[in-house]
C-alpha positions as CSV (number, residue, x, y, z in Angstrom):
1,M,34.0,-11.1,-1.7
2,K,31.0,-12.7,-1.7
3,Q,28.8,-12.5,-5.0
4,Q,25.5,-10.5,-4.9
5,K,22.7,-13.4,-5.7
6,L,20.5,-12.8,-8.8
7,R,17.1,-11.8,-9.0
8,R,14.7,-14.5,-9.6
9,S,12.4,-14.3,-12.8
10,G,8.7,-13.6,-11.6
11,A,7.5,-16.9,-12.8
12,K,9.7,-18.9,-10.6
13,I,9.1,-16.2,-7.8
14,M,5.4,-16.8,-8.2
15,S,5.9,-20.6,-8.3
16,S,7.6,-20.6,-4.9
17,L,5.0,-18.5,-3.4
18,I,2.3,-21.0,-4.4
19,L,4.2,-23.6,-3.2
20,L,3.8,-22.3,0.3
21,L,-0.1,-23.0,0.0
22,G,0.4,-26.5,1.0
23,S,-2.5,-27.9,2.7
24,L,-4.5,-24.5,1.9
25,A,-4.8,-25.6,-1.7
26,Y,-8.1,-26.9,-1.7
27,I,-9.3,-23.3,-0.1
28,M,-7.8,-21.9,-3.2
29,I,-9.5,-24.2,-5.8
30,L,-12.8,-23.4,-3.9
31,A,-12.2,-19.7,-4.1
32,V,-11.6,-20.0,-7.8
33,I,-14.5,-21.9,-8.7
34,N,-16.6,-19.8,-6.8
35,G,-14.8,-16.6,-8.5
36,S,-15.4,-18.4,-12.1
37,L,-19.2,-19.0,-11.3
38,G,-19.7,-15.6,-9.9
39,F,-18.3,-13.9,-13.1
40,V,-20.5,-16.3,-15.2
41,S,-23.4,-14.9,-13.0
42,A,-22.5,-11.5,-13.6
43,M,-22.1,-12.0,-17.3
44,G,-25.5,-13.8,-17.0
45,V,-27.4,-10.5,-16.0
46,T,-26.5,-9.1,-19.6
47,V,-26.5,-12.1,-21.4
48,F,-29.9,-13.0,-20.8
49,G,-31.2,-9.2,-21.3
50,A,-29.4,-9.7,-24.6
51,V,-31.4,-13.0,-24.9
52,G,-34.9,-11.3,-24.4
53,I,-34.1,-8.7,-27.0
54,A,-33.0,-11.5,-29.5
55,K,-36.5,-13.2,-28.7
56,A,-38.1,-9.7,-29.1
57,L,-36.6,-9.4,-32.8
58,G,-38.1,-12.9,-33.5
59,E,-35.4,-15.2,-32.9
60,S,-36.3,-18.8,-32.0
61,I,-35.4,-18.8,-28.2
62,P,-36.9,-21.9,-26.3
63,L,-37.3,-19.5,-23.1
64,S,-40.3,-17.4,-21.8
65,Y,-40.3,-13.8,-21.1
66,G,-40.7,-14.4,-17.4
67,L,-38.0,-17.2,-17.2
68,I,-35.5,-15.0,-18.8
69,L,-36.4,-12.2,-16.6
70,G,-36.1,-14.6,-13.6
71,L,-32.8,-16.0,-14.6
72,T,-31.5,-12.6,-14.9
73,I,-32.5,-11.4,-11.6
74,G,-31.2,-14.7,-10.1
75,C,-27.7,-14.1,-11.6
76,G,-27.5,-10.9,-10.0
77,L,-28.5,-12.3,-6.7
78,L,-26.0,-15.4,-7.2
79,R,-23.3,-13.3,-8.4
80,G,-23.1,-11.2,-5.1
81,L,-23.4,-14.5,-2.7
82,L,-20.6,-16.1,-4.8
83,R,-18.5,-13.4,-4.6
84,Y,-18.7,-13.1,-0.9
85,F,-17.3,-16.8,-0.7
86,E,-14.7,-16.0,-3.2
87,Q,-13.3,-13.1,-1.3
88,Y,-13.5,-14.7,2.0
89,S,-11.8,-17.9,0.9
90,N,-9.2,-15.7,-0.6
91,H,-8.7,-13.6,2.1
92,F,-8.8,-16.6,4.7
93,I,-6.0,-18.0,2.6
94,A,-4.1,-14.9,2.4
95,F,-3.8,-14.2,6.3
96,R,-3.5,-17.8,7.4
97,L,-0.3,-18.0,4.8
98,L,1.0,-14.5,6.2
99,A,0.9,-15.9,9.8
100,V,2.9,-19.0,8.4
101,I,5.4,-17.1,6.5
102,R,6.1,-14.6,9.4
103,D,6.6,-18.2,11.4
104,K,9.1,-19.0,8.6
105,I,10.9,-15.8,8.6
106,F,11.2,-15.6,12.5
107,G,12.6,-19.4,12.1
108,A,15.0,-18.3,9.4
109,L,16.2,-15.3,11.7
110,R,16.9,-17.7,14.7
111,R,18.7,-20.1,12.3
112,L,20.8,-17.3,11.0
113,C,21.2,-15.0,14.2
114,P,23.2,-13.9,15.7
115,A,25.5,-13.4,12.8
116,K,22.9,-12.2,10.5
117,L,21.9,-9.1,13.0
118,E,25.2,-8.1,13.0
119,N,25.7,-7.7,9.0
120,K,22.1,-6.7,8.3
121,E,20.3,-3.3,8.8
122,K,17.6,-4.3,11.5
123,G,15.3,-1.7,10.1
124,S,15.6,-3.6,6.6
125,I,14.4,-6.7,8.5
126,I,11.7,-5.0,10.1
127,A,10.7,-3.7,6.7
128,M,10.6,-7.4,5.7
129,I,8.6,-8.5,8.5
130,T,5.8,-5.6,8.2
131,S,5.7,-4.1,4.8
132,D,6.9,-6.9,2.4
133,I,4.8,-9.7,4.1
134,E,1.7,-7.3,3.7
135,T,2.6,-6.6,0.0
136,L,2.6,-10.3,-0.1
137,E,-1.1,-10.3,1.0
138,A,-2.0,-9.3,-2.1
139,F,-0.5,-11.7,-4.1
140,Y,-2.5,-14.8,-2.1
141,A,-5.8,-12.6,-2.3
142,H,-6.1,-10.8,-5.4
143,T,-3.4,-12.6,-7.7
144,I,-3.4,-16.6,-8.2
145,S,-7.4,-16.3,-7.8
146,P,-7.9,-13.8,-11.1
147,I,-5.6,-15.4,-13.0
148,C,-7.2,-18.8,-12.6
149,I,-10.7,-17.2,-12.8
150,A,-9.7,-15.5,-16.2
151,V,-8.7,-18.7,-17.8
152,L,-11.7,-20.9,-16.9
153,V,-14.2,-17.6,-17.6
154,S,-12.5,-16.8,-21.0
155,L,-12.5,-20.3,-22.2
156,A,-16.3,-20.6,-21.1
157,V,-17.2,-17.5,-23.0
158,I,-15.4,-18.6,-26.2
159,L,-17.1,-22.2,-26.1
160,F,-20.7,-20.1,-25.6
161,V,-20.1,-17.5,-28.4
162,G,-18.6,-20.0,-30.6
163,F,-22.0,-22.7,-30.1
164,V,-24.5,-20.2,-29.7
165,S,-23.6,-17.2,-31.9
166,S,-20.5,-17.7,-34.1
167,W,-17.1,-19.1,-34.3
168,Y,-15.9,-15.9,-35.6
169,L,-16.9,-14.0,-32.6
170,A,-15.4,-16.7,-30.8
171,L,-11.9,-16.3,-32.4
172,V,-12.1,-12.4,-32.1
173,A,-12.8,-13.0,-28.3
174,L,-10.0,-15.2,-28.0
175,L,-7.5,-12.6,-29.8
176,A,-8.6,-10.0,-27.6
177,Y,-8.2,-12.3,-24.4
178,L,-4.7,-13.0,-25.5
179,L,-3.9,-9.5,-26.1
180,I,-5.4,-8.0,-22.7
181,G,-4.5,-10.8,-20.4
182,I,-1.1,-11.8,-21.9
183,V,0.6,-9.2,-24.2
184,V,-0.3,-6.1,-22.7
185,P,0.4,-7.7,-18.6
186,M,3.8,-8.7,-20.2
187,I,4.9,-5.2,-21.8
188,S,3.6,-3.6,-18.7
189,S,5.5,-5.8,-16.2
190,R,8.6,-5.1,-18.6
191,A,8.1,-1.7,-17.8
192,L,7.1,-1.6,-14.1
193,K,9.8,-4.1,-12.9
194,A,12.8,-1.8,-12.4
195,S,10.6,1.0,-11.0
196,G,8.8,-1.5,-8.4
197,V,12.2,-2.7,-7.4
198,R,14.0,0.4,-7.0
199,Y,10.8,1.7,-5.0
200,R,11.1,-1.5,-2.6
201,A,14.6,-1.1,-2.2
202,E,14.5,2.8,-1.3
203,F,11.4,2.0,0.9
204,A,13.7,-0.7,3.2
205,S,16.4,2.0,3.0
206,F,14.6,4.7,4.2
207,N,13.2,2.4,6.7
208,A,16.1,1.6,8.4
209,Y,17.6,5.0,8.3
210,F,14.4,6.5,9.9
211,L,14.2,3.6,12.6
212,D,17.9,4.4,13.3
213,S,17.0,7.9,13.7
214,I,14.4,7.4,16.2
215,K,16.6,4.9,18.2
216,G,18.9,7.6,18.9
217,I,17.0,10.6,18.9
218,K,18.5,11.4,22.3
219,D,22.2,11.2,21.2
220,I,21.2,13.4,18.0
221,V,19.5,16.1,20.4
222,L,22.6,16.1,22.7
223,N,25.1,16.5,19.9
224,G,23.5,18.9,18.1
225,S,23.2,17.1,14.7
226,G,19.5,17.3,14.7
227,A,19.3,19.5,11.8
228,Q,21.8,17.2,9.7
229,R,19.7,14.3,10.3
230,E,16.7,16.1,9.4
231,Q,18.1,17.1,6.3
232,E,19.3,13.7,5.2
233,V,15.9,12.6,6.1
234,N,14.2,14.9,4.1
235,R,16.9,13.9,1.5
236,R,16.0,9.9,1.5
237,S,12.0,11.0,1.9
238,D,12.1,13.1,-1.6
239,V,14.1,10.0,-3.3
240,L,11.3,7.9,-1.9
241,L,8.8,10.2,-3.1
242,G,10.3,10.3,-6.6
243,E,10.6,6.8,-6.9
244,T,6.7,6.4,-5.5
245,K,5.8,8.8,-8.4
246,K,7.8,7.0,-11.0
247,M,6.0,4.0,-10.3
248,K,2.3,5.6,-9.9
249,R,3.3,7.0,-13.6
250,D,4.2,3.6,-14.7
251,I,1.2,2.1,-13.5
252,A,-1.3,4.7,-15.0
253,K,0.2,4.4,-18.2
254,A,-0.5,0.7,-18.0
255,S,-3.8,1.1,-17.0
256,A,-4.6,3.5,-19.9
257,F,-3.2,1.2,-22.6
258,T,-5.1,-1.8,-21.2
259,E,-8.2,0.4,-21.3
260,L,-7.3,1.3,-24.7
261,A,-6.8,-2.5,-25.8
262,V,-10.1,-3.2,-24.2
263,S,-11.9,-0.3,-26.1
264,L,-10.2,-1.6,-29.5
265,S,-11.6,-5.4,-29.0
266,I,-14.8,-3.9,-28.4
267,I,-14.7,-2.1,-31.6
268,V,-13.3,-5.0,-33.5
269,T,-16.0,-7.2,-32.0
270,L,-19.0,-5.0,-32.9
271,I,-17.7,-4.4,-36.6
272,V,-16.9,-8.2,-36.9
273,G,-20.5,-8.8,-35.8
274,I,-21.9,-6.1,-38.2
275,V,-20.0,-7.7,-41.1
276,L,-21.4,-11.3,-40.1
277,V,-25.0,-9.6,-40.0
278,H,-24.4,-8.1,-43.3
279,K,-23.2,-10.9,-44.9
280,D,-26.2,-13.0,-43.8
281,I,-23.9,-15.4,-41.7
282,L,-25.5,-14.6,-38.7
283,S,-28.8,-13.1,-37.6
284,I,-28.9,-9.9,-35.8
285,G,-30.6,-11.2,-32.7
286,F,-27.7,-14.1,-32.4
287,M,-25.1,-11.3,-33.2
288,I,-26.3,-9.2,-30.2
289,I,-25.9,-12.3,-28.0
290,G,-22.5,-13.0,-29.0
291,V,-21.4,-9.6,-29.0
292,V,-23.2,-9.0,-25.7
293,T,-21.3,-11.7,-24.2
294,V,-18.1,-10.7,-25.4
295,F,-18.5,-7.3,-24.2
296,S,-19.5,-8.4,-20.8
297,S,-16.5,-11.1,-20.5
298,F,-13.4,-8.8,-20.2
299,G,-13.6,-8.2,-16.2
300,P,-11.5,-10.9,-15.5
301,V,-8.7,-10.4,-18.2
302,I,-8.7,-6.7,-17.1
303,A,-8.0,-7.9,-13.9
304,I,-5.2,-9.7,-14.9
305,S,-3.8,-6.7,-16.9
306,A,-4.0,-4.6,-13.8
307,L,-1.6,-7.3,-12.2
308,P,1.9,-5.6,-13.1
309,G,1.3,-2.8,-10.8
310,N,1.1,-4.9,-7.9
311,L,3.2,-7.8,-9.1
312,T,6.2,-5.7,-9.2
313,Q,6.2,-4.7,-5.6
314,T,5.0,-8.4,-4.9
315,F,8.1,-9.9,-6.9
316,A,10.5,-7.6,-5.3
317,S,9.1,-8.4,-1.6
318,G,8.7,-11.8,-2.4
319,D,12.3,-12.3,-3.7
320,R,13.4,-10.6,-0.4
321,V,11.5,-12.9,1.5
322,L,12.4,-15.9,-0.4
323,N,16.2,-15.3,-0.4
324,L,15.8,-15.0,3.6
325,L,14.1,-18.1,3.7
326,E,16.9,-19.8,1.6
327,E,19.6,-18.1,3.4
328,E,22.2,-20.4,4.8
329,P,23.5,-19.6,8.1
330,V,27.1,-18.2,8.7
331,V,27.4,-20.9,11.6
332,K,24.8,-23.8,11.3
333,P,23.6,-24.8,14.3
334,V,25.2,-28.4,15.8
335,E,22.1,-31.0,16.2
336,Q,22.7,-34.3,17.8
337,G,26.0,-33.2,19.2
338,E,27.6,-34.2,22.3
339,K,26.3,-32.9,25.5
340,F,28.1,-31.5,28.6
341,H,28.5,-30.0,32.0
342,F,31.0,-27.3,32.3
343,E,34.0,-28.2,34.1
344,T,37.0,-26.6,31.9
345,L,37.5,-24.2,29.1
346,D,40.8,-24.6,26.8
347,V,41.5,-22.1,23.7
348,E,44.4,-22.9,22.0
349,N,46.1,-21.0,18.8
350,L,42.4,-19.2,18.1
351,S,42.6,-17.2,15.4
352,F,39.6,-15.3,13.3
353,S,39.0,-13.1,10.4
354,Y,35.7,-11.3,9.6
355,D,36.7,-11.1,5.8
356,G,39.2,-13.7,5.8
357,S,42.2,-11.4,5.1
358,T,42.5,-9.5,8.1
359,E,42.8,-11.2,11.3
360,V,41.2,-9.7,14.4
361,L,42.4,-12.6,16.6
362,K,45.7,-14.4,16.3
363,N,46.7,-17.4,17.7
364,I,44.9,-16.9,21.4
365,T,45.7,-19.2,24.2
366,M,43.8,-19.6,27.5
367,H,42.6,-21.6,29.8
368,A,39.5,-21.1,32.2
369,Q,37.8,-23.4,34.7
370,K,34.5,-23.7,37.2
371,G,35.4,-21.6,40.4
372,E,37.2,-18.8,39.1
373,I,37.1,-15.6,37.5
374,I,39.0,-14.9,34.3
375,G,39.7,-10.9,33.8
376,I,40.3,-9.6,29.7
377,V,41.2,-6.2,29.5
378,G,41.9,-4.1,26.5
379,Q,41.2,-1.2,24.7
380,S,38.2,-0.9,22.7
381,G,38.0,-2.5,19.3
382,C,41.2,-4.7,20.2
383,G,38.8,-7.9,19.7
384,K,37.5,-8.6,23.1
385,S,34.0,-8.9,22.2
386,T,34.7,-11.0,19.3
387,F,36.6,-13.4,21.5
388,L,33.3,-13.8,23.5
389,K,31.3,-14.5,20.8
390,L,33.5,-17.1,19.5
391,L,33.0,-18.6,22.6
392,L,29.4,-18.9,21.9
393,R,30.0,-19.9,18.4
394,F,28.4,-16.7,16.9
395,W,31.0,-17.2,14.4
396,E,33.1,-19.8,12.8
397,K,36.8,-19.7,14.1
398,S,39.1,-19.4,11.3
399,S,41.9,-21.7,13.1
400,G,42.6,-23.2,16.7
401,T,40.7,-24.8,18.9
402,I,38.1,-24.2,21.7
403,R,37.1,-27.0,23.9
404,Y,34.8,-27.3,26.7
405,N,35.6,-30.4,28.8
406,G,37.9,-31.4,26.1
407,I,35.2,-31.3,23.3
408,D,35.9,-29.1,20.0
409,I,32.9,-26.5,20.2
410,D,32.2,-27.5,16.8
411,S,31.0,-30.8,17.9
412,I,28.9,-29.6,21.0
413,D,25.2,-29.7,20.7
414,S,24.3,-26.0,20.1
415,D,21.4,-26.1,22.9
416,S,23.7,-27.8,25.3
417,L,26.2,-25.1,24.6
418,L,23.6,-22.3,25.4
419,D,22.6,-24.0,28.5
420,N,26.0,-24.0,29.9
421,V,27.4,-20.6,28.6
422,T,25.2,-17.2,29.1
423,M,26.6,-13.7,27.8
424,V,26.0,-10.3,29.1
425,S,26.2,-7.9,25.9
426,Q,27.3,-4.5,26.5
427,T,23.7,-3.4,25.5
428,T,20.8,-5.0,27.0
429,Y,17.8,-5.1,24.8
430,L,14.4,-4.8,26.8
431,F,10.8,-5.7,25.5
432,D,7.9,-3.1,26.0
433,E,7.0,-5.4,29.1
434,T,7.1,-5.5,32.8
435,I,10.4,-5.8,34.3
436,E,9.4,-9.0,35.5
437,D,8.4,-10.1,32.0
438,N,12.0,-9.0,30.7
439,L,13.6,-11.1,33.6
440,R,11.3,-14.4,33.1
441,I,13.2,-14.2,29.2
442,A,16.0,-16.4,31.2
443,K,13.9,-18.5,32.9
444,P,10.0,-18.9,32.3
445,D,9.6,-20.7,35.1
446,A,11.5,-18.5,37.8
447,T,9.8,-18.3,41.3
448,Q,9.3,-14.5,42.7
449,E,12.2,-15.5,45.2
450,Q,14.5,-16.5,42.4
451,L,13.9,-13.5,40.4
452,E,14.7,-11.3,43.5
453,A,17.7,-13.1,44.6
454,A,19.3,-12.4,40.9
455,C,18.2,-8.8,40.9
456,R,19.6,-8.3,44.6
457,M,23.2,-9.8,42.8
458,A,23.0,-7.3,40.0
459,S,22.6,-4.7,42.4
460,I,19.0,-3.6,41.2
461,H,16.3,-5.2,43.2
462,D,16.3,-1.8,45.6
463,F,16.0,0.2,42.7
464,I,12.8,-1.8,41.4
465,L,10.9,-1.7,44.9
466,T,11.1,2.2,44.6
467,L,9.1,2.0,41.2
468,P,5.3,2.4,41.6
469,E,4.4,-1.0,40.5
470,G,7.7,-2.8,41.3
471,Y,8.7,-5.6,39.3
472,Q,5.4,-5.5,37.5
473,T,6.3,-1.6,36.0
474,S,6.2,-1.4,32.3
475,V,9.9,-0.5,30.9
476,G,8.6,1.4,28.1
477,A,9.6,1.1,24.2
478,L,12.9,0.1,23.7
479,G,13.6,0.5,27.3
480,D,13.3,3.8,27.4
481,N,11.8,4.5,31.0
482,M,15.4,2.8,32.2
483,S,18.7,4.3,32.1
484,A,21.7,2.7,30.6
485,G,23.0,1.5,33.7
486,E,19.7,0.0,34.9
487,K,19.3,-1.7,31.6
488,Q,22.9,-3.4,32.2
489,R,22.0,-4.3,35.8
490,L,19.0,-6.2,34.3
491,G,20.9,-8.0,32.1
492,L,22.8,-9.0,34.9
493,A,20.1,-10.2,36.4
494,R,19.2,-12.3,33.6
495,A,22.3,-14.1,33.7
496,F,22.4,-14.7,37.2
497,L,18.6,-16.2,36.8
498,A,19.5,-18.2,33.9
499,G,21.9,-20.4,36.5
500,S,24.3,-21.3,33.5
501,D,27.6,-22.8,34.6
502,V,29.5,-20.4,32.3
503,I,29.1,-16.1,32.2
504,L,30.6,-14.1,29.7
505,L,30.1,-10.2,30.9
506,D,31.1,-7.8,28.1
507,E,31.8,-4.5,29.8
508,P,29.3,-5.5,32.8
509,T,30.1,-2.1,34.8
510,S,30.6,0.3,32.1
511,N,27.5,2.2,32.5
512,V,27.3,2.0,36.4
513,D,28.7,4.2,38.8
514,S,31.7,3.3,41.2
515,I,29.3,2.1,44.2
516,N,27.2,0.0,42.2
517,E,30.4,-1.4,40.2
518,G,31.3,-2.4,43.6
519,I,28.1,-4.3,44.9
520,I,28.1,-5.9,41.1
521,L,32.0,-7.1,41.3
522,T,31.3,-8.2,45.3
523,A,28.1,-10.2,44.2
524,L,30.2,-11.7,41.3
525,K,33.0,-12.9,43.5
526,E,30.7,-14.9,45.7
527,Q,29.2,-16.6,43.0
528,K,32.5,-17.5,41.3
529,K,32.5,-20.7,43.6
530,N,29.8,-22.5,41.3
531,K,30.7,-20.8,38.2
532,C,33.0,-19.9,35.6
533,I,33.0,-16.0,34.8
534,I,34.9,-14.3,32.1
535,L,35.0,-10.8,32.6
536,V,35.9,-8.2,29.8
537,S,36.4,-4.7,30.5
538,H,38.6,-1.9,29.7
539,R,38.8,-0.7,33.1
540,E,41.8,-1.8,34.9
541,S,39.6,-1.7,38.4
542,T,37.0,-4.1,37.4
543,M,40.0,-6.4,37.1
544,A,40.5,-6.2,40.6
545,I,38.0,-9.5,41.5
546,A,40.0,-11.4,38.7
547,D,42.0,-14.6,39.5
548,R,43.7,-14.2,36.8
549,V,44.1,-11.3,34.0
550,Y,44.7,-11.7,29.9
551,R,45.5,-8.5,28.2
552,V,44.5,-8.2,24.5
553,E,46.5,-6.0,22.3
554,K,46.4,-5.7,18.3
555,G,44.5,-9.2,18.4
556,Q,46.8,-10.8,20.1
557,M,46.3,-12.2,24.4
558,Y,48.6,-12.8,26.8
559,E,48.4,-13.6,30.6
560,S,49.8,-10.8,32.9
């Protein structure tokens, strides 16, 4: 049994996400510089105000009141400008990286599919592509830069206060920064980690179940199970709401703890400043400058202290995304393998098991060649569909051989295999686009004549012409504007349009009436001269056009 992968530490997730910056790192550096200078400018407004007060108290300040006022106003204006550039840089990086990560995820799914989609809830993957990636936007736009800014600004404040005012106040500031920027976030992160992970898990589970309910709404209504489904949706919603409340409550506690730490730090700083003045170690004017500087410098470290509330979700999302990107496919594509143009298919002693113990197929042997139709008949669940998927190398065979033109399937280049073999599954997925666009998935450069010829062979052309916009008619979300039979015939048209030498048909007439079944079977018989068609069905009538028929019973196949 496959062991569950251990969750990465927050530091490892953060470092892995930072590595994705790549060539955008220089923009992040620019954002950090702008942010640091922006916070210094914001502090300059209050610090120069304190300098003016110190000068009024008789301190020797080599700046005129006019210059001090001008610097105060200038810092305020500069703060706004630098803040804009900082935020622009952060969000530019975030949105660029989100596009990169989405591309990486789709690339990973392309590498992992179709086996991945057979084992993974589609709703969970959709949640990853949408919600999890959007959560990562906060990391790139509001996490990396604030941490760097806090370190730089805190260091600048410590040095300024130490040299201009007092190293005692600088030491207090250092301790306050460590408390607010490191100790408090560590405590908060430990408290929020579990609730954040639970929330993301419940969100993905709810998303998957709700999407499943929407897709199956017709069957739910027809079978009168709406109340039961609604009850389960409400239950899952309540569980998700409960996890959300727990997480928000933990975030509120962490925020209150941060505010308490800031308040204590301010009180301690003020007390130390007063003590220094009382003992004549520091003048009151420079004490005001030092204390005000420390008071105004907590913004960056408060931003760090507030991160755990977001980071718990970010790390949970990041961990899921990184797991997918690093996941090894069940079947690795064959690159630089042998290429072929189909003539024969030989299967010998083929066995297969999903879990390594229970055999779905046992010692299967069959032969097929161009110019014939091979029928495979058997009851539902006997392994017919699994056999077709093995012919496309969707799964690794447990034992035995599958050879095209005498070449073992494990040595054939994956692209060459898909060029020669195509499959029409029991359920045809249609995109929310026009009929023509859905057909062109099989052959993007197909002419209109080729589209129509493929649809005639699939007995769908006449139906398309009855639609108001013909081939430009939109099929609707999830193909809701089409019946099950119409979807199936469009899937057949795709297969004909692709022009592959081997066509695998999994129950191609299960959703059509007897008249259309006859038309489709006649079209298949006409096409067999230049192709090899392997036809799977539980209907005996469908086998009428087959040159040879294999029966599957309890995972074993024999010719009849």
